[in-house]
N, C-alpha and C positions, 0 to 999 in steps of 0.2 A: 504494500499500499505506500509506503514512505517512499519507491519507485515511481510510485503514479504519481503522487503528490508533487514532486520533484519541481518536472517543468512547468507546471501551472504558478510554483511561485516564483521560477523565472520569467517567467512571463508579467506576472502581476507587478513583478519589483519593478521590471522594466517602465509597464504604465504609470507607475506612483511615481516614478522619476522625472519624466519627458514633463518639461512646462514651457515651450516655444508658442507665442503668440500666431497663430496662425490660420488662414481660411477653413471651415472645414463644411462639405457637403451635407444638406439634407436627408439624401438617402443614398446607402452604398450597396449594393447588389454584388451577390460572391455567387461563382461557380465553379466548379471543379471538380477534383478526384477524390475518394474517399477509403482510406483505410481502419479498419474494425478488427482489432483481437475480442474475440468473444468467450464468451465463458458460460456453459450452457448448466454447468450444477453437476452435482452428484460426482461419480470418475469416469467422467467424458471429459478426454482432454479439451484445454482451451482451442478455438479454430479461427483461423482469418479469412477474414474477408474482405472483397473490394467492390468499390461501386461510383456514384454519384453523393454530391454534396452540393444543396441551395440553401442561401438565407438572403435576407433582404435585415438592412437596420435602417431603423428611423432615429435621425439624432433631433435629441430635444434640444440641446445644449451641445458648445465644443466638448467638453468632457463625456458625458452621458446620455446614453439612449436608449431604445429597446429591439432586441431581434427576434426576428421567428427564423427557425432552424427548422432544413427537413433535410434528409439525407438516406441513402439506402446503399446497402450491402450485401454482394452475391460469393457463397462459396460451397462447402461441403463438410459435413457432418458426419460421424460413428454413429452408428443404428447398433446396439445391442439387441438383438431378440430373445426372447422369454427362455428360447429355448437353450442359451449355454446352461443354464440352470440344472440341463438333463445328462445324467453317468450312465450310459456312453452319447454322447451327442447323435442324434441322430443325420444322414447323410446331407450335405449344402448348409448341414445349421453353422453357420458362420458370421462374424459382424460384415456389416455391409456399410455401405458410403451412401448417402443420399444428402438429395440439396437443402441447402440451408440459405434463407435471405431475411434478412433485418431491415427495419427502416425505425427513424426516429421522428418524432413530431415536437421540437420542444419551442418556447419562448420564455422570454425574460427580459430582465435589464442589464444594458452594456454598462459599462468603463472606458473610456478612450483617450489616450494622449498623442497628441500630434508634433511633429516636428515639419521641415518642409520637406524631407526624405522619407522619411518611414512613420507609420502608426502601427502604435500597440496598445491592445484594448484585453479586456477582460471581462467575462459573463457569470452569471449564474440562471440558468433556462432549467424549465420545469415542463414537461407534458408526459407523452407515452411514448414506446420503444414495442416495437411488433417482432415476432420473430415465428419466419415458418421455418417446417421441417417437411421437406415432399415426400409420399409415399412411396413404398420400396417393396421390393419382395426379397423375402430370405426362406430358404427351404420350401419354397413353395406357399411361401403365407405372405399373404398382402398388408403389409403395415400400413395403416392410414396416414394420413398427412394429418400435423398436429401442427396448429396455430396458437399465439399466445400473444397476448396483448398486456403489459404491465406499466404503471407508473413508472417514470425515468425520471431523472435528472441530469443535468450536462452543467460540468462546470471545468472551465479553462480560460481558453482567450489563443489570442493570435501576433501573427506579426507581419507588415503590408509592407512592400517595399514602393512609393511611389512610381508609377512611370509617366507622369503629367498628371492634370489640374485633372482629368478624368477617369485615369486609369492607373490600377495599381497591379502588383505583382504580389498574393497572397505566399508568403513563402512555406509558412505551417499555421495549423490550427491544431491545436492538441486541446482534448478532451477527455477526461475523466467519465464516463456513464454508467451511476450506479443504477441495476433494475429493480424493484421490487418484484419478489415474485410469492404468492401463496401457493403453494402444493402439497398436495396430502396433507392441506393443516399444518403445516410447516412455514412458519413465515422467513422469508433470508433475501438477500440482496446479493446481486450476480454484478460483479466488479469488468465493465466491457471498458474498454479504453479506443480512441478515437482522433486518427491523424488524418488531416486534410489541409491542401493547396489547388491551387487555383487563381483566377483572377475577377477584381472586383473594378465595378463599374461605378464611378460616384456622379449622384445625379441632384441639382440645385445648388444653393449655397452661391453669395458672391465674395469674390478674393477682398479682404481687409488688408488694408494699408497698416505699416507698422506705424504709422506715424497718426493713425487715429487715434482719437481718445480713449480712454479705458473707462470700467465701470469708478462712479463717484467715489473717493475715499471713505464714505459712511458706508458703501455695502460691502468693503474688503473688509469691514472688522469681524475677525474670527482669533479666536485662541488657540496660541498653539498647541497645550497641550490641555486636556479635561481629564480630572481625575473622579472616577464616579465611585462611592460606598452606597450598601444598602440589604435591605432585607432579598431573599431566594429562595424561589417555590420551584419543585419540581416534582411532575408526575413520572415515576418510574418504572419502566414498562412493566407490565405485567408477567414477562417468559421470566425475568429475574425470580419473583416470589408468586407464590399461589394465586395473588391475585395482584392489579396494579397496585401504586402505595404512595402518598404521599408525604415527602419530605421538605421540611421547612430550613432555612440556613442566613448565609449571609453572599453577598458578593462585590467584589472589586475589581475593576479598572482602570485603564492608564489609556487615550487615546491621542497618537500625537498626529496633528493637523498637518500634511505636509501643503494644502492649497484649503481655499475656503471650505473646495466642496470634498474633499480626501484625502484619507490618510488613513493609518495603522492601528490596530486596537490590539494592547496582552490582557489576558482577561484571568483571573480566577475566582473560585466560585464551592463554596463546601452547603451542602445541604443535610442531614439529621432525620432518619425515622427509625420508626419500628414498625413491626410485620406482626398483625394479629396472631395468637395462637389459630394453629388448625388442628384439625385429626388425619395424622400420617403423613405430617409438615416434607416428612422425607421417604416418601414412596419407593424411589427406587432401590434405598438401601433396607428400609422398614420390611417389604415384603421377604428378604431373606435371614432376618434377626428372628432365632425362637429361643427363649422370649422375646420379646420387642424390647427394642431399647424405653429408655423413659422418655428420650425427645418424642419417640412415634404417637405418643399419646398428646402430643401438641403442647409449645413450649413457644413464650415469647420471646420475639428476636429483634434485633438492633441492628439499625447499617448505618454507617457513613458515604457518601460520596461526594468525590472532587473532581470538579472539570480545572484544565489548564489549557489554553487557548488565547491564539495567534491569528492575527489576518485582517484583509483591507476592509478600508472603512466608507460608506458615501454617505456626506453629509450635507442637509438643505437647510437653509438658515434665514428666520426672518426677528424683526426686533425682539419678538416675543416669543416665539416658537424652533423649535432647532430639532429637525426629523431625520433619523439616521437608519440604515442598512447596513449590512456586514457579514461574510463568508468568515469562519475562523476556522479552525485547523490546531489538532491538537490532541490531548489525552484526557481520559476520566478513569479515575482512580475509586474502584470501591472496596469497603471493608465490613464485613458481616461479623457481629458479636453474636454470640449465642446460639449459632446454628451449628450445633453440637449434636454430633454422632460421638462421642468422646470427648466433648469436649474439642470438636475441631472447629476454626475459624476460619472463613474464605474469605481471600483477597486478591484482587486481580485488577490490572493494568490493560486498559484498551483503546484503541483508537477512537477520537472523537471527532463530530464536528457541529458547530451552531452556524444556523442559517436563521435569521431573523432579522429586526431591528427595534426601534422604539421612539419616545415623541419625550423631549424635556421642554419643559416651561420655563423660560426666563423670568429671574426675579430680579436680577442684576446684572451688569456687566462680567463679576465676576462668580455668580451667585445662580446654579438655575435644580427644578427637581425633575427628577425620572419618574414622570408618572406611569410609564412601562415599559417595562421591555421584555420583547416575547420571542425565543427561541424554540426552533425544534433540534433537537440535539441528539442523533441517530448517536448509535453507539456501535462498532463492530466487537463483536465477540466471538467464543466459540464454544457451543452449548451440542452435547454430542456428536461432536467431531465435524460440525456443519462450521468451515473457516469463515462462509460468509454469511454469519448470523448477523442480522443489527437489531438493535434494541433501537425501540421508538420512543424515547425521551421529550418530553414537552417541560420548558422551563419560564418561569413568567418572573419579572425583576423588578425594583423599584427603589430609589432613595433618591441620593442628593449629588448634584454634581460640581466640582469645585473649579473653574476656569482661569488658567495660568498662561501668564505671557501675551502676544499678540499687542496691535496696537489699539 
């Protein structure tokens, strides 16, 4: 997972560092080649697929806009028939290759940085992924085609080299495409990766002279650093416990603003909760213990949960309000005490993300109240050897913001 997210970090770092004052188009249309590395789950190996890509980006401002992204890839995948479990296997009962096609339909916000020669961007897209495995015949048995459509994300960005005022070459667009799948009552995420390249056509917009007056000094007021501290509530995924559990705690973060509209955030939060007593809370273990351990009769348990996250932030400001959105990456650490079968305590650290944002109400030049910050916090863990099992946590925070630096 770290290898997947590293290229995204490089692209976003470039996006946040470029600051040149150049013109920008109203619409950018991209078309070109798309490569995907596809995970099907289970014991099926990853598959490679090649195809096409097209997207359109509308720029509301020089630095941010929205993107509609469509892509399709085609390849082949392994099909393992049921008869592989028969010993000895009947004649012709062997693995076969079937056609594989995937499509992504994604939409979401985009952050852009521009110079005269290059354009760097990052985006967070939401939508659906469709995968189809064609029918094939194995040992005289025709396996029907399978089609699945699931919720998907697109986390990534790219780099364009300008070949003129109206044209550019997209050298690379890299996206991590997690796809959520519910199968046999098991909820998991497939880790797909997509790389694209092609041509960009730019429409609309006018050249901006370097001598043109900029925004008023008053509109440029923004703090260099914003420090937040307050309350944190998290709804912890029920896959971890018998039922979803509520946890309460604290949160603190520091945001550095590279520009009025975007910056970066480092965040640390902790929540604490109790798991209500359950009958047979350890069913996997208790079924094989006779006489049953005392914990099998139901005991109260408590847990602590922590997140350490970093990532880019987009901000919109008025005199009274500050709204922001962010995409954070890092780790989630959970520790349970009283999860006892002979005094056993469970502790684990997993990859985590936070997709969300919040709203601050300014009550002075240096102080604001964070009315709400809402984040979807997926945590990648491993349950019963399911490597791509993701826990769907939701977190809400509020508190006080102190603003430092700036004019």
